[in-house]
Every structure is written in C-alpha cells, then in structure tokens.
C-alpha positions as CSV (number, residue, x, y, z in Angstrom):
1,M,99.0,-45.2,9.3
2,S,97.4,-45.5,5.8
3,E,95.4,-48.7,5.8
4,K,96.2,-49.3,2.1
5,L,99.9,-49.0,2.8
6,I,99.9,-51.2,5.8
7,A,98.0,-53.9,3.9
8,C,100.1,-53.6,0.7
9,K,101.5,-56.9,-0.5
10,S,102.3,-55.9,-4.1
11,C,105.9,-57.1,-3.9
12,I,106.2,-60.9,-3.4
13,R,110.0,-60.8,-2.8
14,I,109.6,-58.2,-0.1
15,E,106.6,-60.0,1.5
16,N,108.5,-63.2,1.6
17,N,111.4,-61.4,3.2
18,F,109.1,-60.0,5.9
19,Q,108.0,-63.5,6.8
20,V,111.6,-64.4,7.4
21,L,112.3,-61.3,9.4
22,R,109.2,-61.7,11.6
23,L,110.7,-65.0,12.8
24,K,114.3,-63.7,13.1
25,Y,113.3,-60.3,14.6
26,P,109.9,-60.9,16.3
27,T,110.1,-57.5,18.2
28,Y,110.8,-55.5,15.0
29,Y,108.1,-53.6,13.2
30,N,108.6,-55.5,9.9
31,L,105.9,-53.7,7.9
32,P,105.6,-50.8,5.4
33,V,106.8,-47.5,7.0
34,E,105.0,-44.3,6.2
35,G,106.6,-40.8,6.1
36,R,106.6,-38.4,9.0
37,G,107.2,-34.8,9.8
38,N,105.7,-31.4,9.2
39,L,102.8,-31.6,6.7
40,S,103.0,-27.8,6.3
41,A,106.7,-27.9,5.4
42,R,108.1,-26.5,2.2
43,V,110.8,-29.2,2.2
44,C,110.4,-32.9,1.6
45,I,113.3,-35.4,2.0
46,V,113.1,-38.6,0.1
47,G,115.4,-41.5,1.1
48,L,115.7,-45.0,-0.4
49,A,114.0,-47.5,2.0
50,P,113.7,-48.4,5.7
51,G,116.9,-49.8,7.2
52,L,116.9,-53.2,8.8
53,H,117.9,-52.0,12.2
54,G,116.5,-48.6,11.8
55,A,112.9,-47.8,10.5
56,N,112.2,-51.5,9.9
57,K,112.8,-52.0,13.6
58,T,111.2,-48.8,15.0
59,G,108.3,-48.3,12.5
60,Q,109.4,-44.6,12.1
61,T,111.3,-43.6,9.0
62,F,115.0,-42.5,9.5
63,T,115.3,-43.6,13.2
64,G,117.5,-45.9,15.0
65,D,120.5,-46.5,12.7
66,Y,123.7,-44.9,11.5
67,C,122.4,-43.0,8.5
68,S,119.5,-41.6,10.5
69,E,121.9,-40.3,13.1
70,I,124.1,-38.7,10.4
71,L,121.1,-37.2,8.7
72,F,119.6,-35.6,11.8
73,Q,123.0,-34.2,12.8
74,C,123.2,-32.5,9.5
75,L,119.5,-31.3,9.6
76,R,120.3,-29.6,12.9
77,K,123.4,-27.9,11.5
78,A,121.4,-26.8,8.4
79,S,118.7,-25.3,10.7
80,L,116.1,-27.6,9.3
81,Y,115.4,-29.4,12.5
82,D,114.9,-28.8,16.2
83,N,112.8,-31.0,18.5
84,E,109.9,-28.6,18.5
85,A,109.5,-27.5,14.9
86,P,110.9,-29.6,12.1
87,K,110.9,-27.7,8.8
88,F,110.6,-30.8,6.6
89,Y,108.6,-34.0,5.9
90,I,110.7,-37.1,5.4
91,T,109.8,-40.3,3.6
92,N,111.2,-43.1,1.4
93,A,110.9,-44.0,-2.3
94,L,110.3,-47.6,-1.1
95,K,108.2,-48.0,2.0
96,C,109.4,-51.5,2.9
97,L,112.9,-53.0,3.7
98,P,114.0,-54.8,0.5
99,P,116.1,-58.0,0.8
100,N,119.8,-57.1,1.3
101,N,118.7,-53.4,1.1
102,K,118.6,-53.6,-2.7
103,P,115.2,-52.9,-4.2
104,N,114.2,-54.0,-7.7
105,I,112.9,-51.3,-10.1
106,S,109.5,-53.1,-10.1
107,E,109.3,-52.7,-6.3
108,L,110.2,-49.0,-6.6
109,N,107.6,-48.6,-9.3
110,N,104.9,-50.4,-7.2
111,C,105.6,-47.8,-4.4
112,L,105.3,-44.7,-6.6
113,K,101.6,-44.3,-5.7
114,Y,102.5,-44.0,-2.0
115,L,105.3,-41.5,-2.7
116,K,102.9,-39.5,-4.9
117,N,100.4,-39.4,-1.9
118,D,103.2,-38.1,0.3
119,I,104.0,-35.3,-2.2
120,I,100.3,-34.4,-2.7
121,S,99.8,-34.2,1.0
122,L,102.3,-31.3,1.3
123,S,100.3,-28.3,0.2
124,N,103.2,-25.8,0.8
125,L,105.9,-28.0,-0.9
126,R,108.6,-26.0,-2.7
127,V,111.7,-28.3,-2.6
128,I,112.3,-32.1,-2.6
129,I,115.7,-33.4,-1.5
130,A,116.5,-36.8,-3.1
131,L,119.0,-38.9,-1.1
132,G,120.6,-41.0,-3.8
133,L,119.8,-42.0,-7.4
134,H,116.8,-44.3,-6.7
135,A,115.1,-41.5,-4.7
136,H,115.9,-39.1,-7.5
137,N,114.5,-41.4,-10.2
138,S,111.3,-42.1,-8.2
139,V,110.6,-38.4,-7.7
140,L,111.1,-37.8,-11.5
141,K,108.6,-40.6,-12.2
142,C,106.1,-39.0,-9.8
143,Y,106.2,-35.9,-11.9
144,D,106.3,-37.8,-15.2
145,M,109.7,-36.4,-16.1
146,K,112.3,-38.1,-18.3
147,M,115.2,-39.4,-16.4
148,T,117.6,-38.8,-19.3
149,K,116.8,-35.0,-19.1
150,Y,117.5,-34.7,-15.3
151,K,120.8,-36.4,-14.5
152,F,121.5,-37.2,-10.8
153,S,124.5,-35.4,-9.4
154,H,125.4,-34.5,-5.9
155,G,124.4,-30.8,-5.4
156,A,122.4,-30.6,-8.6
157,R,119.1,-28.7,-8.8
158,H,116.3,-29.6,-11.2
159,K,113.2,-27.5,-11.9
160,L,110.2,-29.7,-12.1
161,D,106.5,-29.0,-12.2
162,G,106.1,-26.5,-9.4
163,I,109.0,-27.7,-7.3
164,T,112.8,-27.8,-7.4
165,L,114.6,-31.1,-6.9
166,F,117.9,-31.0,-5.0
167,D,120.2,-34.1,-5.3
168,S,122.5,-35.5,-2.6
169,Y,124.3,-38.7,-2.2
170,H,122.6,-40.9,0.4
171,C,124.0,-40.6,3.9
172,S,124.6,-44.4,4.1
173,K,127.4,-45.7,6.3
174,I,129.4,-46.8,3.2
175,N,129.1,-43.4,1.6
176,I,130.3,-41.6,4.8
177,N,133.1,-44.1,5.5
178,N,134.5,-44.0,1.9
179,K,134.2,-40.2,1.9
180,R,131.9,-40.1,-1.1
181,L,129.7,-38.0,1.1
182,T,130.9,-35.8,4.0
183,K,128.7,-34.3,6.6
184,L,129.8,-30.8,5.3
185,A,128.7,-31.7,1.8
186,L,125.3,-32.9,3.0
187,V,124.8,-29.8,5.2
188,E,125.5,-27.6,2.2
189,V,122.8,-29.3,0.2
190,L,120.3,-29.1,3.1
191,S,121.1,-25.5,3.8
192,A,120.8,-24.5,0.1
193,A,117.4,-26.3,-0.1
194,L,116.1,-24.6,3.0
195,E,117.2,-21.2,1.8
196,Y,115.6,-21.8,-1.6
197,S,112.4,-23.0,-0.1
198,E,112.0,-19.8,2.0
199,Y,112.0,-17.5,-1.1
200,D,108.5,-16.2,-1.8
C-alpha cells in the first residue's frame, strides 16, 4: 500500500465520513483503497470509487458487492480473467468511499495524482476501460485532454496520448436493474478492449 495514499486526508468531507463509518462499521477497512491486478497488463479498468459494503469493507477494489460480482462475471466471459492470470489492472478514479457514493468534482480532482500513478505504473498499457462518466473524465484529465472533445458514450473509443480509452456504463446495481447496462453489452466492450489491446 502506498504510504502517501493511506495517509491522504485531502478531502475533509470524506475524512469526516470515514470517522462516522469507523464507529458504525468497526470491522470494515474504511481507508483509501489502491488498485490491484497485473502490473504487466495492457488493459486498465477504471471504476468510480470503493463501494460501502464492497472495497470499503474488504480493502480490495471491486470485491464483495453486487457490481464487483457482475464485473468479474463479465471479465471471465470476455476472457480477461481467470484465477491464475488476470489480463488487467483495476482501480478507481476516487480511492475512498464518498458520502452517499456521490463524489464531488474537487474530490475526484484531489485523487488524480493517484490515478496518474496507477497509469504510469503500467508500462505495457494499451487500453483503459472507463466505467462511467466520472471515470471517463478523470482519465481525460490525467492525459490533459479536453472533455468537450471526447464525449462519454457507452461503447465509444477515444484515441488519447499513446492509449485508447473505451467507455462503458458502470456495472452498478441500478444500471443493471433498469437495463441501462446489460451483461452482454459490458462483455462486448470488455472483449473489444482485449482484442484491441493484443494488436501489435
């Protein structure tokens, strides 16, 4: 775990929320959560933030909750994941659980340096998959790209500086339940991203 990340208290609203959560859920992790996965991967997946009963509980990003289960089902179907050799690195635009799961722009901006560190650490990176608009915008900011030039749209692809950004709706419970995102639609984006990443 990065000492700077674990010690980060840049966002007062989030830190105050952690103090409440440590009383309410004393067995939960309740700290910033770093990314995980294959540092040699060509694919990086960027979500929004740790879930209350997911990564905020376990300390590992995309574990323990509904959207994590959906994502990993789809990763397996897209041939991006098996238990021995994941073909991706996964992280979040915001490393901490925000109150009511709704981050402020200032909080996302405070976390850009940590997302940049994730991206820099992936020497073979070819593709980033953004799960949702906030992740999409944070990736663009990491590359100093204008958001007006690269519109978020499910299934869209954007050529950035040395990588290609793939967009998908987030696999949140509400998006799955209201059919805004289906498992098939997510698998299609993941499969296309993997195929693209493997071109030399």
